[in-house]
N, C-alpha and C positions, 0 to 999 in steps of 0.2 A: 347620549348613553350607550346606544347600542354602536355607535362607530368606534368610541372609546374601548368597548369590551373587544369588538372585532381586532382592532389594531394590537391590543394586550395579546390575545389568543395566537395570531398572525406571528407576533413577536416571539412567543414562546415556542412555536413550531418550528420556526427558523432557528433558535436556538439549539433546540433539541436536535435538529437535523445536523446543524453544524458540529456539535459536541459528538455525534456519532461518527462522523467523518466519512461514512458511505457514499454521500453526496458529491464530496469533493473527490473521493477516489474514483468514483464511477464516471464523472465528468471529466477526468484526466488532469486536475487542477493540482493534485499532489501526488506524490510517488507511490506506487502499489507493487507488492511481491505476491506471487502465488507458488504453492508448492508444486512442483512437478516431477514426474516420473524420471528416475536415473537413466541415460543411456546405458545400452547393454554393455555390461563389462565395467561399468563405474559403481563406486560405492558412494555411502553418504547419502545425505538428504540435499536435493537440489531445490533452488528458488530461481523462477524467472521474474525478474523486476524491471517495471517501466518507469520512467522518468515522468515527472509530472510537470505542467507549465509553470506553475509557482516556485518549484524547487527542481534541482537537478536529480540525477540518478541517486538512488540510496545506497548507501556505504553499509555493507554488513559485515566488515571487517571487526567491529566490535563485538559481534556475536560470533567469532571464531569461524567465520565462512572465508573462502577465498573465490575471488572471481575466476572463471573458467571460459569465458568468451561473450561475445556479442553477435545477435544475428538480428538485422533491421534494427528495430526500436527496443528490443528485449537484450538484458544483460541477465547472463546466467550465473549461480552462485552455487558452490557445493559447500555443505555444513556438516559438521560433525553430529548434530542432533538435530532434532525438529525445531522450527522456530515458530513461536506461538504467533496466532492470527492476530496481527497487532499492525499499525501504522509501520511503512517502512522508514528506516533510518537507523 
């Protein structure tokens, strides 16, 4: 009985962790974006996005953002308004 309860509790913990998505973003399995400060002389809200291993780079065009460049493994986007803290894409 103890084993069954332990397995159920571990399963629920795994489901909650995956639903939240932080574990997948922190390990680099899915793409993530973070707000960054705009360079001097630039306007708008800027996002720095990293590609995930399970999915490519996020596309923020659906949120009215435009790509402004890439540096190493980070792609920068300029957006007209702040983007909610949510999974990229």
